[in-house]
C-alpha positions in Angstrom: 11.7 13.5 28.0 12.5 10.1 29.4 14.1 8.0 26.6 12.7 4.6 27.5 10.3 3.0 25.0 6.6 3.5 25.5 3.8 1.0 24.6 1.1 2.7 22.6 -2.3 2.0 21.1 -4.6 4.0 18.8 -8.2 2.9 19.2 -10.6 3.3 16.3 -14.1 2.4 15.6 -13.1 -0.8 13.6 -9.4 -1.3 14.2 -6.7 -0.9 17.0 -3.2 -0.1 16.0 -0.5 -0.8 18.6 3.3 -0.8 18.9 6.3 0.3 20.9 7.8 3.7 20.2 11.2 5.2 21.4 11.7 8.9 22.3 13.1 9.6 18.8 9.8 8.6 17.1 11.0 5.2 15.9 8.5 2.4 16.2 8.7 -1.4 16.5 6.3 -4.3 16.6 3.5 -2.3 15.1 0.4 -4.1 14.1 -3.3 -3.5 13.3 -6.1 -5.6 14.8 -9.8 -5.6 14.1 -12.2 -4.5 16.8 -15.2 -6.9 17.2 -18.0 -5.6 19.4 -18.5 -2.4 21.3 -18.3 -1.4 24.9 -16.6 -3.9 27.1 -15.5 -6.1 24.1 -13.3 -3.3 22.9 -11.7 -2.9 26.4 -11.0 -6.6 26.5 -9.2 -6.4 23.1 -7.1 -3.5 24.4 -6.0 -5.5 27.4 -5.1 -8.5 25.3 -3.0 -6.5 23.0 -1.2 -4.6 25.8 -0.4 -7.9 27.6 1.1 -9.3 24.4 3.3 -6.3 23.9 4.3 -6.3 27.6 5.5 -9.9 27.3 7.8 -8.9 24.4 9.1 -5.5 25.5 10.3 -3.7 28.6 8.4 -0.5 28.6 7.9 2.3 31.2 4.8 4.0 29.9 1.5 3.2 28.2 -0.3 5.7 26.0 -3.7 5.1 24.5 -5.3 7.4 21.8 -9.0 7.2 21.8 -11.6 8.4 19.2 -13.2 11.0 21.3 -12.6 13.6 24.1 -10.7 12.3 27.1 -10.1 13.6 30.5 -6.4 12.9 30.9 -6.2 13.8 34.5 -8.9 11.4 35.6 -8.3 8.9 32.9 -11.8 9.0 31.6 -13.1 8.7 28.0 -15.9 11.2 28.0 -17.5 9.9 24.8 -16.6 7.6 22.0 -19.7 7.2 19.9 -18.3 4.4 17.5 -17.3 2.2 20.5 -20.4 2.9 22.7 -18.3 4.4 25.4 -19.7 7.2 27.7 -17.8 8.4 30.7 -15.6 5.3 30.7 -12.8 5.3 33.3 -10.5 3.5 30.9 -7.2 4.7 32.4 -8.2 3.3 35.8 -9.4 0.0 34.4 -6.2 -0.5 32.4 -4.0 0.4 35.4 -5.7 -2.0 37.7 -5.6 -4.9 35.2 -2.1 -4.2 33.7 -0.2 -2.8 36.7 1.1 0.2 34.8 0.0 3.9 34.6 -1.9 4.5 31.5 -2.1 8.0 29.7 -5.2 8.7 27.6 -5.3 11.1 24.9 -7.7 12.1 22.1 -6.6 10.6 18.8 -6.6 14.0 17.0 -4.6 15.6 19.8 -2.1 12.7 19.7 -1.6 13.0 15.9 -1.2 16.8 16.1 1.5 16.4 18.9 3.3 13.7 16.7 3.3 16.0 13.7 4.7 18.8 15.9 7.4 16.6 17.3 8.4 14.5 14.4 6.5 15.5 11.3 5.2 18.4 9.2 4.7 20.8 12.1 8.0 20.5 13.8 9.3 24.0 12.9 6.0 25.9 13.7 5.1 27.9 16.8 1.4 27.1 16.0 0.7 23.6 14.5 -2.9 23.0 13.4 -3.8 19.5 12.2 -7.1 18.5 10.5 -7.6 14.7 10.0 -10.0 13.5 7.4 -11.2 9.9 7.9 -14.4 8.4 9.1 -14.9 11.7 10.8 -13.1 15.0 10.9 -10.9 15.7 13.9 -7.5 17.1 14.8 -5.7 19.3 17.2 -3.4 22.2 17.8 0.0 22.7 19.5 0.9 26.2 20.6 4.7 26.8 21.4 5.7 23.5 22.8 2.4 22.4 24.3 -0.7 20.6 23.1 -3.9 22.5 23.6 -7.1 20.6 24.4 -9.6 23.1 25.5 -12.2 22.7 28.3 -12.8 19.0 29.2 -10.5 18.0 26.3 -13.0 19.1 23.7 -10.7 21.2 21.6 -10.0 20.0 18.0 -13.4 18.4 17.5 -13.4 20.3 14.1 -15.8 17.8 12.6 -18.7 19.3 14.7 -18.3 22.8 13.4 -21.9 23.8 12.4 -21.2 24.1 8.7 -24.7 23.8 7.5 -27.3 24.7 10.1 -30.3 22.6 9.7 -28.5 20.2 7.4 -27.7 16.5 7.6 -28.2 14.8 10.9 -24.9 13.9 12.7 -24.3 11.1 15.1 -23.6 13.7 17.9 -27.3 14.7 17.7 -26.7 18.1 16.0 -27.4 18.9 12.3 -25.1 20.3 9.6 -21.8 19.2 11.3 -18.7 19.7 9.0 -17.8 16.0 9.0 -21.1 15.0 7.5 -20.2 16.8 4.3 -16.3 16.6 4.2 -15.2 13.3 5.6 -14.1 10.2 3.6 -17.6 8.6 3.8 -19.1 11.7 2.3 -16.7 11.6 -0.5 -17.5 7.9 -1.2 -21.3 8.6 -0.9 -21.1 11.3 -3.5 -19.0 9.1 -5.8 -21.3 6.2 -5.6 -24.4 8.4 -6.2 -22.9 9.2 -9.6 -21.8 5.7 -10.4 -18.1 5.3 -9.0 -17.2 2.8 -6.4 -14.5 4.7 -4.5 -12.9 8.1 -4.0 -9.8 6.8 -6.1 -12.1 6.1 -9.0 -13.7 9.5 -9.0 -10.5 11.3 -8.5 -9.0 9.4 -11.5 -12.1 10.3 -13.6 -11.8 14.0 -12.6 -8.1 14.0 -13.6 -9.2 12.6 -17.0 -11.6 15.4 -17.5 -14.9 13.7 -16.7 -17.4 16.5 -16.0 -19.6 14.7 -13.5 -16.5 13.4 -11.6 -15.2 16.9 -11.4 -18.5 18.1 -9.9 -18.4 15.4 -7.3 -14.8 16.3 -6.3 -15.7 20.0 -6.4 -18.7 19.4 -4.0 -16.8 17.6 -1.3 -13.7 19.7 -1.6 -15.7 22.8 -1.5 -17.2 21.8 1.8 -13.8 20.9 3.2 -12.4 24.2 2.0 -15.3 26.0 3.6 -14.4 24.6 7.0 -10.7 25.1 6.6 -11.3 28.7 5.8 -13.3 29.0 9.1 -10.3 27.5 11.0 -8.0 29.8 9.2 -10.1 32.9 10.2 -10.2 31.7 13.8 -6.6 30.5 14.3 -4.6 32.3 11.6 -1.9 29.5 11.4 0.9 29.8 8.8 -0.5 26.6 7.3 -2.9 23.9 8.3 -1.6 20.3 8.2 -4.1 17.9 6.6 -3.9 14.2 7.6 -6.0 11.0 7.1 -6.1 8.7 4.1 -7.3 11.1 1.5 -4.5 13.5 2.3 -2.0 11.0 1.0 -3.3 11.4 -2.5 -1.7 14.5 -4.2 -4.8 14.7 -6.6 -7.0 15.3 -3.6 -4.7 17.9 -2.1 -4.5 19.7 -5.3 -8.3 19.9 -5.7 -8.6 21.2 -2.1 -6.0 23.9 -2.7 -8.0 25.0 -5.8 -11.2 25.1 -3.8 -9.5 27.2 -1.1 -8.5 29.7 -3.7 -12.1 30.1 -4.6 -12.8 31.6 -1.2 -10.5 34.5 -2.1 -8.4 36.5 0.3 -8.8 39.7 2.2 -6.2 41.8 4.2 -8.2 41.2 7.5 -8.3 37.4 7.0 -5.5 35.0 7.1 -4.7 33.1 3.8 -5.3 29.5 4.2 -2.6 27.2 2.9 -2.5 23.4 3.6 0.3 20.9 3.8 -0.1 17.1 3.9 0.8 15.4 7.1 4.3 13.8 7.3 3.6 10.8 9.5 0.8 9.1 7.7 -1.3 6.5 9.6 1.3 6.2 12.4 0.8 9.8 13.8 -1.7 8.8 16.5 0.5 6.0 17.8 3.7 8.2 17.8 1.8 11.0 19.7 0.2 8.7 22.2 3.6 7.3 23.1 5.3 10.6 23.3 2.4 12.1 25.4 2.6 9.1 27.8 6.3 10.0 28.4 5.5 13.6 28.9 3.5 13.5 32.1 3.7 17.3 32.6 1.9 18.0 29.3 -1.7 17.8 30.8 
């Protein structure tokens, strides 16, 4: 891999993280900026941030992680619901405006690649990452290559049909896993029972509050259900769990107990989980490293 620094951004529905990352995974000039508006407004914000970093750093590559499937060859964001993007040729727009080649990647794929290269999955032949945030996403790395699936749609774990006929999802389907197991679902369950946040309900559950224990068991049960499906399909040695909730050891402990409730069988892989090692910077590090790795398409 080329050792020159790469400029990178991770675009979310409400924030854009950006910075400059070297080939060893070290990051500099990292910042987080609010996204105001959708569609073209978000593109304008990206251009502004990239130009500011270009003025301060000499970089050879630009990598952008986006919250949805991306066609890396054509530089097109196929769909990013939170930003109102549909078939957006973001790579070409940025190249024309900024004068540098831009490599797009899905944020989950980028984070999975970063965990493989620098974090919790770096000694695994098969690295499987599940990110739990506003949605549920992730990616896989097999051997030393990221796997994206047809049209870049691999790793959209959040849209596994966990509960057919269940809650309506923004994707248009019903019963998607992320409607039951993401951070928003956890907070919604907590508030329904009188707590203001996931931290509050976790603390109450640890203190022995019966209602709080039920709230945690409900959400973690849904999460464990989906993880068990992934384990049966992929049979990884372990599944890396990332996102804000995964940083809380209380949450991880509850999920492990929920997984144990699904039992084991000789014909099915035992599912074990491991917290991600790179925290909130995984998407940035992965986007930068993939931008340098032009052969990993």
